C-alpha beads as a LAMMPS data file, in Angstrom:
LAMMPS data file: protein, C-alpha beads

460 atoms
459 bonds

1 atom types
1 bond types

-500.0 500.0 xlo xhi
-500.0 500.0 ylo yhi
-500.0 500.0 zlo zhi

Masses

1 110.0

Atoms # bond

1 1 1 171.336 -425.479 242.291
2 1 1 168.744 -428.225 242.440
3 1 1 168.502 -430.586 239.472
4 1 1 166.588 -430.911 237.253
5 1 1 165.846 -427.183 236.844
6 1 1 164.020 -425.212 234.161
7 1 1 165.324 -421.997 232.622
8 1 1 163.741 -419.827 229.953
9 1 1 165.808 -418.258 227.169
10 1 1 162.716 -416.719 225.587
11 1 1 158.940 -416.999 225.644
12 1 1 158.622 -416.548 229.420
13 1 1 157.736 -412.839 229.452
14 1 1 156.109 -412.546 226.025
15 1 1 154.484 -414.552 223.266
16 1 1 157.456 -414.995 220.935
17 1 1 161.030 -416.278 221.137
18 1 1 160.089 -419.562 222.805
19 1 1 163.158 -421.360 224.126
20 1 1 163.157 -423.443 227.295
21 1 1 165.960 -425.350 228.966
22 1 1 165.684 -428.448 231.131
23 1 1 168.963 -428.644 233.060
24 1 1 169.239 -432.268 234.104
25 1 1 172.676 -432.050 235.687
26 1 1 175.657 -429.668 235.497
27 1 1 176.764 -431.441 232.310
28 1 1 173.479 -432.302 230.580
29 1 1 170.662 -430.081 229.322
30 1 1 167.865 -430.268 226.768
31 1 1 166.512 -427.313 224.801
32 1 1 162.863 -427.202 223.888
33 1 1 162.428 -424.866 220.895
34 1 1 164.620 -421.936 219.895
35 1 1 162.466 -419.273 218.277
36 1 1 162.837 -415.665 217.182
37 1 1 161.420 -412.636 218.969
38 1 1 158.858 -410.362 217.347
39 1 1 157.188 -407.042 218.171
40 1 1 157.819 -405.681 221.656
41 1 1 159.673 -408.876 222.572
42 1 1 162.599 -407.500 220.544
43 1 1 163.028 -404.971 223.410
44 1 1 164.239 -402.260 221.060
45 1 1 167.155 -404.322 219.763
46 1 1 167.904 -405.234 216.178
47 1 1 166.955 -408.749 215.152
48 1 1 170.617 -409.723 214.929
49 1 1 171.409 -408.389 218.412
50 1 1 168.362 -409.936 220.062
51 1 1 168.873 -413.363 218.556
52 1 1 172.468 -413.965 219.493
53 1 1 172.899 -417.136 221.562
54 1 1 174.104 -415.857 224.927
55 1 1 173.400 -418.987 226.954
56 1 1 175.676 -422.036 227.306
57 1 1 175.233 -424.810 224.761
58 1 1 178.212 -427.106 225.434
59 1 1 176.028 -429.184 227.747
60 1 1 172.969 -429.317 225.431
61 1 1 172.503 -432.926 224.356
62 1 1 169.448 -432.306 222.121
63 1 1 167.060 -429.708 220.744
64 1 1 163.437 -430.835 220.799
65 1 1 161.158 -428.914 218.429
66 1 1 157.463 -428.668 219.283
67 1 1 156.508 -427.233 215.864
68 1 1 157.963 -425.221 213.030
69 1 1 156.528 -421.728 213.479
70 1 1 159.301 -419.143 213.299
71 1 1 158.837 -418.010 216.914
72 1 1 159.705 -421.575 217.952
73 1 1 162.564 -422.491 215.582
74 1 1 163.813 -419.254 214.003
75 1 1 166.951 -419.025 216.136
76 1 1 168.196 -422.391 214.879
77 1 1 170.740 -420.772 212.493
78 1 1 172.118 -418.742 215.393
79 1 1 172.195 -421.829 217.607
80 1 1 174.140 -423.860 215.072
81 1 1 176.462 -420.934 214.339
82 1 1 177.214 -420.891 218.081
83 1 1 178.356 -424.510 217.861
84 1 1 175.334 -426.717 218.550
85 1 1 175.881 -430.126 216.906
86 1 1 173.314 -432.295 218.677
87 1 1 170.196 -434.031 217.360
88 1 1 167.085 -432.027 216.444
89 1 1 164.125 -434.127 217.505
90 1 1 160.695 -433.478 216.010
91 1 1 157.741 -435.307 214.463
92 1 1 157.956 -436.632 210.867
93 1 1 155.695 -433.856 209.481
94 1 1 157.799 -431.223 211.235
95 1 1 160.934 -432.774 209.734
96 1 1 159.403 -432.184 206.286
97 1 1 158.356 -428.617 207.036
98 1 1 161.270 -427.348 209.112
99 1 1 163.801 -426.929 206.268
100 1 1 161.324 -424.696 204.398
101 1 1 160.962 -422.407 207.406
102 1 1 164.700 -422.248 208.007
103 1 1 165.363 -421.546 204.331
104 1 1 163.004 -418.573 204.522
105 1 1 164.619 -417.357 207.745
106 1 1 168.055 -417.547 206.147
107 1 1 166.902 -415.498 203.153
108 1 1 165.461 -412.794 205.394
109 1 1 168.126 -412.611 208.083
110 1 1 171.372 -413.979 206.660
111 1 1 171.910 -414.454 202.945
112 1 1 170.217 -415.071 199.624
113 1 1 173.245 -416.977 198.318
114 1 1 171.687 -420.265 197.169
115 1 1 174.902 -422.238 197.630
116 1 1 175.318 -421.131 201.250
117 1 1 171.650 -421.779 202.020
118 1 1 171.745 -425.291 200.607
119 1 1 174.935 -426.062 202.505
120 1 1 173.303 -424.993 205.764
121 1 1 170.086 -426.892 205.022
122 1 1 172.111 -430.044 204.323
123 1 1 173.712 -429.576 207.713
124 1 1 170.345 -429.127 209.416
125 1 1 168.898 -432.236 207.782
126 1 1 171.867 -434.281 208.997
127 1 1 170.810 -433.458 212.558
128 1 1 167.066 -434.013 212.163
129 1 1 165.787 -437.092 213.997
130 1 1 162.057 -437.614 213.307
131 1 1 160.243 -439.299 216.158
132 1 1 156.663 -440.590 215.726
133 1 1 153.914 -439.500 218.086
134 1 1 153.628 -441.613 221.222
135 1 1 157.055 -443.280 220.938
136 1 1 159.674 -442.972 223.664
137 1 1 163.198 -442.053 222.576
138 1 1 166.233 -442.373 224.870
139 1 1 168.423 -439.267 225.178
140 1 1 170.669 -440.213 228.084
141 1 1 171.447 -443.457 229.864
142 1 1 174.408 -443.453 232.256
143 1 1 175.169 -444.363 235.839
144 1 1 173.341 -441.313 237.141
145 1 1 170.402 -440.650 234.826
146 1 1 168.012 -442.224 232.396
147 1 1 166.321 -439.591 230.238
148 1 1 163.775 -440.260 227.523
149 1 1 161.479 -438.065 225.449
150 1 1 158.085 -438.608 223.836
151 1 1 156.119 -436.362 221.478
152 1 1 152.335 -436.138 221.670
153 1 1 149.942 -434.472 219.250
154 1 1 149.326 -430.817 220.191
155 1 1 146.745 -430.014 217.480
156 1 1 148.280 -426.588 216.708
157 1 1 149.600 -427.078 213.162
158 1 1 150.414 -430.219 211.211
159 1 1 153.206 -432.019 213.051
160 1 1 152.928 -429.955 216.229
161 1 1 153.654 -431.712 219.499
162 1 1 153.898 -431.244 223.192
163 1 1 156.977 -432.749 224.771
164 1 1 157.147 -435.262 227.616
165 1 1 160.572 -435.791 229.189
166 1 1 161.013 -438.477 231.822
167 1 1 164.077 -438.000 234.028
168 1 1 165.080 -440.887 236.257
169 1 1 167.726 -440.078 238.852
170 1 1 169.092 -443.513 239.653
171 1 1 170.978 -442.386 242.753
172 1 1 168.057 -440.581 244.387
173 1 1 165.491 -443.111 243.136
174 1 1 163.401 -440.313 241.605
175 1 1 161.471 -440.463 238.343
176 1 1 159.810 -437.203 237.298
177 1 1 158.023 -436.174 234.145
178 1 1 158.484 -432.703 232.672
179 1 1 155.985 -431.628 230.026
180 1 1 156.427 -428.649 227.689
181 1 1 153.194 -427.748 225.926
182 1 1 154.647 -425.806 222.999
183 1 1 151.559 -424.281 221.395
184 1 1 148.366 -426.229 222.004
185 1 1 145.556 -426.073 219.491
186 1 1 141.804 -426.069 220.106
187 1 1 139.695 -429.139 219.367
188 1 1 138.005 -429.195 215.979
189 1 1 140.802 -427.457 214.067
190 1 1 140.505 -428.124 210.312
191 1 1 142.788 -430.907 209.036
192 1 1 144.179 -431.715 212.494
193 1 1 143.342 -434.411 215.034
194 1 1 142.471 -433.022 218.466
195 1 1 145.314 -432.690 221.002
196 1 1 146.189 -435.855 222.895
197 1 1 145.013 -435.658 226.532
198 1 1 147.719 -435.155 229.135
199 1 1 148.611 -438.421 230.834
200 1 1 150.609 -436.966 233.725
201 1 1 153.140 -434.273 234.529
202 1 1 155.113 -433.534 237.655
203 1 1 156.087 -430.174 236.152
204 1 1 154.172 -428.595 233.254
205 1 1 155.431 -425.647 231.216
206 1 1 152.177 -424.372 229.724
207 1 1 151.442 -421.721 227.108
208 1 1 148.947 -419.002 228.082
209 1 1 148.479 -416.979 224.884
210 1 1 144.693 -416.959 225.277
211 1 1 144.636 -417.570 229.012
212 1 1 142.136 -414.761 229.513
213 1 1 139.945 -415.305 226.451
214 1 1 137.452 -417.708 224.945
215 1 1 137.156 -418.461 221.231
216 1 1 133.922 -418.618 219.333
217 1 1 132.857 -422.041 218.110
218 1 1 133.717 -423.330 214.667
219 1 1 130.153 -422.882 213.375
220 1 1 130.092 -419.272 214.576
221 1 1 133.466 -418.363 213.114
222 1 1 132.554 -419.969 209.783
223 1 1 129.361 -417.907 209.710
224 1 1 131.394 -414.758 210.423
225 1 1 133.835 -415.618 207.648
226 1 1 130.943 -416.171 205.249
227 1 1 129.366 -412.828 206.120
228 1 1 132.687 -410.998 205.715
229 1 1 133.357 -412.585 202.320
230 1 1 129.909 -411.921 200.861
231 1 1 129.657 -408.406 202.268
232 1 1 132.898 -407.628 200.406
233 1 1 131.168 -408.813 197.225
234 1 1 128.224 -406.458 197.829
235 1 1 130.543 -403.522 198.444
236 1 1 132.811 -404.165 195.470
237 1 1 135.950 -404.907 197.452
238 1 1 138.274 -407.624 198.612
239 1 1 139.184 -409.262 201.905
240 1 1 142.852 -409.221 202.898
241 1 1 143.826 -411.781 205.524
242 1 1 147.303 -411.566 207.079
243 1 1 148.147 -415.169 207.896
244 1 1 151.135 -417.276 208.808
245 1 1 152.334 -419.311 205.853
246 1 1 152.091 -422.573 207.747
247 1 1 148.993 -423.733 209.556
248 1 1 146.674 -420.745 209.349
249 1 1 146.786 -420.471 205.554
250 1 1 145.899 -424.138 205.074
251 1 1 143.098 -424.000 207.664
252 1 1 141.612 -420.942 205.978
253 1 1 141.691 -422.653 202.591
254 1 1 139.897 -425.627 204.134
255 1 1 137.126 -423.438 205.549
256 1 1 136.820 -421.368 202.359
257 1 1 136.462 -424.554 200.319
258 1 1 133.665 -425.538 202.709
259 1 1 131.824 -422.255 202.138
260 1 1 132.228 -422.425 198.372
261 1 1 131.046 -426.036 198.311
262 1 1 127.953 -425.114 200.319
263 1 1 127.232 -422.209 197.961
264 1 1 127.629 -424.432 194.929
265 1 1 125.258 -426.961 196.458
266 1 1 122.516 -424.577 197.527
267 1 1 123.093 -421.032 196.311
268 1 1 123.645 -419.215 193.063
269 1 1 126.140 -416.482 192.351
270 1 1 129.691 -415.719 191.444
271 1 1 132.676 -417.198 193.175
272 1 1 135.438 -415.023 194.604
273 1 1 139.002 -415.226 193.423
274 1 1 141.032 -416.943 196.163
275 1 1 144.613 -415.677 196.148
276 1 1 147.485 -417.161 198.119
277 1 1 150.180 -414.540 197.619
278 1 1 153.106 -416.156 199.348
279 1 1 155.552 -418.525 197.679
280 1 1 156.339 -419.983 201.080
281 1 1 152.677 -420.597 201.896
282 1 1 152.224 -422.248 198.510
283 1 1 155.140 -424.585 199.220
284 1 1 153.767 -425.404 202.659
285 1 1 150.379 -426.145 201.153
286 1 1 151.978 -428.596 198.724
287 1 1 153.696 -430.366 201.609
288 1 1 150.434 -430.377 203.594
289 1 1 148.848 -432.221 200.664
290 1 1 151.657 -434.782 200.790
291 1 1 151.116 -435.273 204.521
292 1 1 147.572 -436.615 204.208
293 1 1 148.289 -439.562 206.558
294 1 1 148.429 -437.012 209.400
295 1 1 145.125 -435.311 208.481
296 1 1 142.077 -435.848 210.667
297 1 1 139.198 -438.153 209.706
298 1 1 136.956 -435.323 208.478
299 1 1 139.566 -434.119 205.974
300 1 1 140.247 -437.660 204.783
301 1 1 136.512 -438.186 204.275
302 1 1 136.399 -435.154 201.973
303 1 1 139.137 -436.661 199.862
304 1 1 137.119 -439.861 199.609
305 1 1 134.208 -437.744 198.318
306 1 1 136.389 -436.334 195.541
307 1 1 136.790 -432.931 197.153
308 1 1 140.196 -431.290 197.499
309 1 1 140.182 -428.888 200.466
310 1 1 143.621 -427.441 199.626
311 1 1 143.259 -427.381 195.830
312 1 1 139.992 -426.216 194.275
313 1 1 138.543 -424.093 191.472
314 1 1 139.220 -420.387 191.846
315 1 1 142.358 -420.855 193.936
316 1 1 145.442 -419.177 192.490
317 1 1 148.929 -418.693 193.859
318 1 1 151.149 -415.729 193.095
319 1 1 154.798 -416.651 192.802
320 1 1 156.817 -413.847 191.217
321 1 1 157.358 -410.399 192.694
322 1 1 156.091 -408.770 189.499
323 1 1 152.973 -410.912 189.654
324 1 1 152.485 -409.803 193.243
325 1 1 152.790 -406.100 192.417
326 1 1 150.392 -406.523 189.486
327 1 1 147.837 -408.236 191.735
328 1 1 148.062 -405.457 194.330
329 1 1 147.494 -402.842 191.640
330 1 1 144.631 -404.825 190.093
331 1 1 142.733 -405.085 193.386
332 1 1 143.365 -401.431 194.208
333 1 1 141.977 -400.162 190.893
334 1 1 139.094 -402.545 190.140
335 1 1 136.019 -403.958 191.848
336 1 1 137.424 -407.486 191.829
337 1 1 135.894 -409.705 194.492
338 1 1 138.827 -411.539 196.011
339 1 1 140.098 -413.119 199.184
340 1 1 143.819 -412.555 199.633
341 1 1 145.796 -414.661 202.084
342 1 1 149.322 -413.346 202.512
343 1 1 152.096 -413.404 205.087
344 1 1 153.102 -412.285 207.563
345 1 1 150.472 -413.061 210.162
346 1 1 151.327 -410.055 212.360
347 1 1 152.134 -407.752 209.400
348 1 1 155.781 -407.578 210.491
349 1 1 156.869 -407.938 206.856
350 1 1 156.104 -409.932 203.729
351 1 1 153.781 -409.296 200.836
352 1 1 150.728 -408.503 202.937
353 1 1 152.304 -405.126 203.724
354 1 1 152.044 -404.022 200.074
355 1 1 148.370 -404.994 199.978
356 1 1 147.654 -403.051 203.136
357 1 1 149.519 -399.939 202.004
358 1 1 147.251 -399.762 198.940
359 1 1 143.973 -401.134 200.310
360 1 1 143.757 -399.835 203.890
361 1 1 142.808 -396.301 202.724
362 1 1 139.905 -397.723 200.636
363 1 1 136.512 -398.005 202.336
364 1 1 135.436 -400.821 199.988
365 1 1 138.100 -403.158 201.347
366 1 1 138.195 -405.352 204.429
367 1 1 141.180 -406.444 206.510
368 1 1 140.441 -409.590 208.481
369 1 1 142.644 -410.745 211.344
370 1 1 142.292 -414.396 212.257
371 1 1 145.254 -414.825 214.596
372 1 1 146.896 -413.297 217.625
373 1 1 148.519 -409.904 217.038
374 1 1 151.472 -409.424 219.387
375 1 1 151.893 -406.164 221.249
376 1 1 153.952 -403.668 219.286
377 1 1 153.378 -405.361 215.916
378 1 1 151.863 -403.499 212.945
379 1 1 148.998 -405.969 213.026
380 1 1 148.089 -404.932 216.568
381 1 1 148.323 -401.240 215.594
382 1 1 145.903 -401.759 212.687
383 1 1 143.608 -403.865 214.823
384 1 1 143.381 -401.158 217.493
385 1 1 143.331 -398.090 215.215
386 1 1 140.250 -395.934 214.981
387 1 1 138.878 -395.459 211.498
388 1 1 140.720 -392.618 209.821
389 1 1 143.788 -392.862 212.029
390 1 1 147.159 -393.656 210.514
391 1 1 149.529 -396.556 211.085
392 1 1 153.138 -396.987 210.023
393 1 1 153.776 -399.649 207.389
394 1 1 157.214 -400.098 205.891
395 1 1 158.106 -396.500 206.734
396 1 1 154.869 -395.083 205.269
397 1 1 151.981 -393.519 207.174
398 1 1 148.792 -395.220 205.975
399 1 1 145.238 -394.182 206.826
400 1 1 142.973 -396.934 208.184
401 1 1 139.745 -396.432 206.233
402 1 1 139.000 -400.042 205.249
403 1 1 136.904 -402.173 207.569
404 1 1 139.051 -403.993 210.113
405 1 1 137.605 -407.154 211.607
406 1 1 138.829 -409.941 213.864
407 1 1 137.614 -413.525 214.121
408 1 1 139.390 -414.962 217.145
409 1 1 137.876 -418.400 216.662
410 1 1 140.342 -419.121 213.871
411 1 1 143.264 -418.936 216.245
412 1 1 145.453 -422.025 216.210
413 1 1 145.953 -421.564 219.956
414 1 1 143.842 -423.210 222.616
415 1 1 141.677 -420.741 224.518
416 1 1 141.197 -420.495 228.260
417 1 1 138.686 -423.350 228.445
418 1 1 140.858 -425.604 226.269
419 1 1 143.938 -424.961 228.423
420 1 1 142.031 -425.722 231.612
421 1 1 140.650 -428.917 230.039
422 1 1 144.152 -429.982 229.024
423 1 1 145.393 -429.603 232.608
424 1 1 142.329 -431.392 233.970
425 1 1 143.006 -434.349 231.681
426 1 1 146.053 -435.306 233.755
427 1 1 145.631 -438.575 235.599
428 1 1 147.767 -437.368 238.522
429 1 1 148.408 -434.210 240.503
430 1 1 150.712 -431.712 238.783
431 1 1 153.252 -430.454 241.308
432 1 1 154.024 -427.218 239.472
433 1 1 152.866 -425.327 236.385
434 1 1 155.070 -422.661 234.804
435 1 1 152.984 -420.330 232.636
436 1 1 154.804 -419.024 229.549
437 1 1 154.049 -417.647 226.080
438 1 1 151.490 -415.093 227.200
439 1 1 151.019 -411.543 228.399
440 1 1 150.557 -410.576 232.045
441 1 1 146.759 -410.643 231.863
442 1 1 146.635 -414.046 230.203
443 1 1 148.977 -415.581 232.747
444 1 1 147.271 -414.051 235.772
445 1 1 143.759 -415.006 234.701
446 1 1 144.669 -418.539 233.705
447 1 1 146.818 -419.025 236.797
448 1 1 143.975 -418.051 239.122
449 1 1 141.767 -420.678 237.474
450 1 1 144.350 -423.465 237.439
451 1 1 145.334 -423.126 241.094
452 1 1 141.754 -423.972 242.035
453 1 1 141.892 -427.365 240.318
454 1 1 142.300 -430.508 242.387
455 1 1 144.908 -431.728 239.895
456 1 1 147.254 -428.736 240.436
457 1 1 149.475 -428.041 243.445
458 1 1 151.312 -424.847 242.427
459 1 1 151.228 -422.322 239.560
460 1 1 154.026 -419.897 238.772

Bonds

1 1 1 2
2 1 2 3
3 1 3 4
4 1 4 5
5 1 5 6
6 1 6 7
7 1 7 8
8 1 8 9
9 1 9 10
10 1 10 11
11 1 11 12
12 1 12 13
13 1 13 14
14 1 14 15
15 1 15 16
16 1 16 17
17 1 17 18
18 1 18 19
19 1 19 20
20 1 20 21
21 1 21 22
22 1 22 23
23 1 23 24
24 1 24 25
25 1 25 26
26 1 26 27
27 1 27 28
28 1 28 29
29 1 29 30
30 1 30 31
31 1 31 32
32 1 32 33
33 1 33 34
34 1 34 35
35 1 35 36
36 1 36 37
37 1 37 38
38 1 38 39
39 1 39 40
40 1 40 41
41 1 41 42
42 1 42 43
43 1 43 44
44 1 44 45
45 1 45 46
46 1 46 47
47 1 47 48
48 1 48 49
49 1 49 50
50 1 50 51
51 1 51 52
52 1 52 53
53 1 53 54
54 1 54 55
55 1 55 56
56 1 56 57
57 1 57 58
58 1 58 59
59 1 59 60
60 1 60 61
61 1 61 62
62 1 62 63
63 1 63 64
64 1 64 65
65 1 65 66
66 1 66 67
67 1 67 68
68 1 68 69
69 1 69 70
70 1 70 71
71 1 71 72
72 1 72 73
73 1 73 74
74 1 74 75
75 1 75 76
76 1 76 77
77 1 77 78
78 1 78 79
79 1 79 80
80 1 80 81
81 1 81 82
82 1 82 83
83 1 83 84
84 1 84 85
85 1 85 86
86 1 86 87
87 1 87 88
88 1 88 89
89 1 89 90
90 1 90 91
91 1 91 92
92 1 92 93
93 1 93 94
94 1 94 95
95 1 95 96
96 1 96 97
97 1 97 98
98 1 98 99
99 1 99 100
100 1 100 101
101 1 101 102
102 1 102 103
103 1 103 104
104 1 104 105
105 1 105 106
106 1 106 107
107 1 107 108
108 1 108 109
109 1 109 110
110 1 110 111
111 1 111 112
112 1 112 113
113 1 113 114
114 1 114 115
115 1 115 116
116 1 116 117
117 1 117 118
118 1 118 119
119 1 119 120
120 1 120 121
121 1 121 122
122 1 122 123
123 1 123 124
124 1 124 125
125 1 125 126
126 1 126 127
127 1 127 128
128 1 128 129
129 1 129 130
130 1 130 131
131 1 131 132
132 1 132 133
133 1 133 134
134 1 134 135
135 1 135 136
136 1 136 137
137 1 137 138
138 1 138 139
139 1 139 140
140 1 140 141
141 1 141 142
142 1 142 143
143 1 143 144
144 1 144 145
145 1 145 146
146 1 146 147
147 1 147 148
148 1 148 149
149 1 149 150
150 1 150 151
151 1 151 152
152 1 152 153
153 1 153 154
154 1 154 155
155 1 155 156
156 1 156 157
157 1 157 158
158 1 158 159
159 1 159 160
160 1 160 161
161 1 161 162
162 1 162 163
163 1 163 164
164 1 164 165
165 1 165 166
166 1 166 167
167 1 167 168
168 1 168 169
169 1 169 170
170 1 170 171
171 1 171 172
172 1 172 173
173 1 173 174
174 1 174 175
175 1 175 176
176 1 176 177
177 1 177 178
178 1 178 179
179 1 179 180
180 1 180 181
181 1 181 182
182 1 182 183
183 1 183 184
184 1 184 185
185 1 185 186
186 1 186 187
187 1 187 188
188 1 188 189
189 1 189 190
190 1 190 191
191 1 191 192
192 1 192 193
193 1 193 194
194 1 194 195
195 1 195 196
196 1 196 197
197 1 197 198
198 1 198 199
199 1 199 200
200 1 200 201
201 1 201 202
202 1 202 203
203 1 203 204
204 1 204 205
205 1 205 206
206 1 206 207
207 1 207 208
208 1 208 209
209 1 209 210
210 1 210 211
211 1 211 212
212 1 212 213
213 1 213 214
214 1 214 215
215 1 215 216
216 1 216 217
217 1 217 218
218 1 218 219
219 1 219 220
220 1 220 221
221 1 221 222
222 1 222 223
223 1 223 224
224 1 224 225
225 1 225 226
226 1 226 227
227 1 227 228
228 1 228 229
229 1 229 230
230 1 230 231
231 1 231 232
232 1 232 233
233 1 233 234
234 1 234 235
235 1 235 236
236 1 236 237
237 1 237 238
238 1 238 239
239 1 239 240
240 1 240 241
241 1 241 242
242 1 242 243
243 1 243 244
244 1 244 245
245 1 245 246
246 1 246 247
247 1 247 248
248 1 248 249
249 1 249 250
250 1 250 251
251 1 251 252
252 1 252 253
253 1 253 254
254 1 254 255
255 1 255 256
256 1 256 257
257 1 257 258
258 1 258 259
259 1 259 260
260 1 260 261
261 1 261 262
262 1 262 263
263 1 263 264
264 1 264 265
265 1 265 266
266 1 266 267
267 1 267 268
268 1 268 269
269 1 269 270
270 1 270 271
271 1 271 272
272 1 272 273
273 1 273 274
274 1 274 275
275 1 275 276
276 1 276 277
277 1 277 278
278 1 278 279
279 1 279 280
280 1 280 281
281 1 281 282
282 1 282 283
283 1 283 284
284 1 284 285
285 1 285 286
286 1 286 287
287 1 287 288
288 1 288 289
289 1 289 290
290 1 290 291
291 1 291 292
292 1 292 293
293 1 293 294
294 1 294 295
295 1 295 296
296 1 296 297
297 1 297 298
298 1 298 299
299 1 299 300
300 1 300 301
301 1 301 302
302 1 302 303
303 1 303 304
304 1 304 305
305 1 305 306
306 1 306 307
307 1 307 308
308 1 308 309
309 1 309 310
310 1 310 311
311 1 311 312
312 1 312 313
313 1 313 314
314 1 314 315
315 1 315 316
316 1 316 317
317 1 317 318
318 1 318 319
319 1 319 320
320 1 320 321
321 1 321 322
322 1 322 323
323 1 323 324
324 1 324 325
325 1 325 326
326 1 326 327
327 1 327 328
328 1 328 329
329 1 329 330
330 1 330 331
331 1 331 332
332 1 332 333
333 1 333 334
334 1 334 335
335 1 335 336
336 1 336 337
337 1 337 338
338 1 338 339
339 1 339 340
340 1 340 341
341 1 341 342
342 1 342 343
343 1 343 344
344 1 344 345
345 1 345 346
346 1 346 347
347 1 347 348
348 1 348 349
349 1 349 350
350 1 350 351
351 1 351 352
352 1 352 353
353 1 353 354
354 1 354 355
355 1 355 356
356 1 356 357
357 1 357 358
358 1 358 359
359 1 359 360
360 1 360 361
361 1 361 362
362 1 362 363
363 1 363 364
364 1 364 365
365 1 365 366
366 1 366 367
367 1 367 368
368 1 368 369
369 1 369 370
370 1 370 371
371 1 371 372
372 1 372 373
373 1 373 374
374 1 374 375
375 1 375 376
376 1 376 377
377 1 377 378
378 1 378 379
379 1 379 380
380 1 380 381
381 1 381 382
382 1 382 383
383 1 383 384
384 1 384 385
385 1 385 386
386 1 386 387
387 1 387 388
388 1 388 389
389 1 389 390
390 1 390 391
391 1 391 392
392 1 392 393
393 1 393 394
394 1 394 395
395 1 395 396
396 1 396 397
397 1 397 398
398 1 398 399
399 1 399 400
400 1 400 401
401 1 401 402
402 1 402 403
403 1 403 404
404 1 404 405
405 1 405 406
406 1 406 407
407 1 407 408
408 1 408 409
409 1 409 410
410 1 410 411
411 1 411 412
412 1 412 413
413 1 413 414
414 1 414 415
415 1 415 416
416 1 416 417
417 1 417 418
418 1 418 419
419 1 419 420
420 1 420 421
421 1 421 422
422 1 422 423
423 1 423 424
424 1 424 425
425 1 425 426
426 1 426 427
427 1 427 428
428 1 428 429
429 1 429 430
430 1 430 431
431 1 431 432
432 1 432 433
433 1 433 434
434 1 434 435
435 1 435 436
436 1 436 437
437 1 437 438
438 1 438 439
439 1 439 440
440 1 440 441
441 1 441 442
442 1 442 443
443 1 443 444
444 1 444 445
445 1 445 446
446 1 446 447
447 1 447 448
448 1 448 449
449 1 449 450
450 1 450 451
451 1 451 452
452 1 452 453
453 1 453 454
454 1 454 455
455 1 455 456
456 1 456 457
457 1 457 458
458 1 458 459
459 1 459 460
């Protein structure tokens, strides 16, 4: 085997389960992410079976986390149960957010025993090593190798990063840079600074989720959101938005606050009830407010104007399960104009399922997808269903009568043009690009474009 080598323990043939391995030598390896599988990526196995750690970890000197979405860190409990005791390197915002995600994963997949959860979270926090953007951190320095890592802003969610790993082989006089993109965000994402341009990469492991698609611009998607919200008012219904608790929920709140502020400034009329029905999303939103130093300049300017993009009039959170069930029943039996943001983003579970079971058969209602729906997920089935057809939700067959809409521009993933621009930003030729985190069409389309660039030698 040639060293260094890259192996994929997830995320290579699908869009979930991201876990990549940089094997530096027979005795030293670095893991980049360790996420759970969802939808068809489960390959017909139970979650417990699919997420067992069946790769060697004795040689893993560190886990580097690009961001805290569950499909990038959800296997951490399994990894630590298998014996991993190394550092967990991530940005300071991710270090704040990661324990919340892991706590939720433990409750869903392991135990609801508070004492056991807190014991595990204490153990996780002992291994967290926050590393600021743009700062090199040494991971290995011996007679054979010098290895250092640096995190750069990826613009996907707050704290997200792409990973640069410099490996210097002192015997062969080689110094190569390996870059793992994690999930890259598009420019102009609410709250977030744009991704940092790529300085150089000898080998780039690049996501390709939207490798065959282009997003609509921010002005267009905001106009679509406005039309969807106010059409629901005219028709006496609500808008249900399945959204990930971290990242998408906060960006939606930011854009909704923008629309409501514009209406208050120049239009008359009622305001919708804005409902965040996810205790986890509410907790993330609180932490997002605490992480203002990492917001972009536009968001900071709003604060200076006295506006609060994540806390405004008409915004309510639903904490208790009884409160949740009451809200579902209220929206199903009244003409309340509301916007409901609830997890999970791909309708694989969570409170959004109860809303959809009651509201999908109602023609007054609207279901709005604002993020990628993985193949085999309930979200994809709803998205693709013809009106009147049925989908399976939580063991129930539910008719799709409500309007089902998609605004792809709200995706937190870079689109085809953004990915190409990121590669073009490199100051040197990239010897090889490994495309991951995408379906066959996304990889093939993006690969055919990248191989034509002067800055790229090979695409796999």
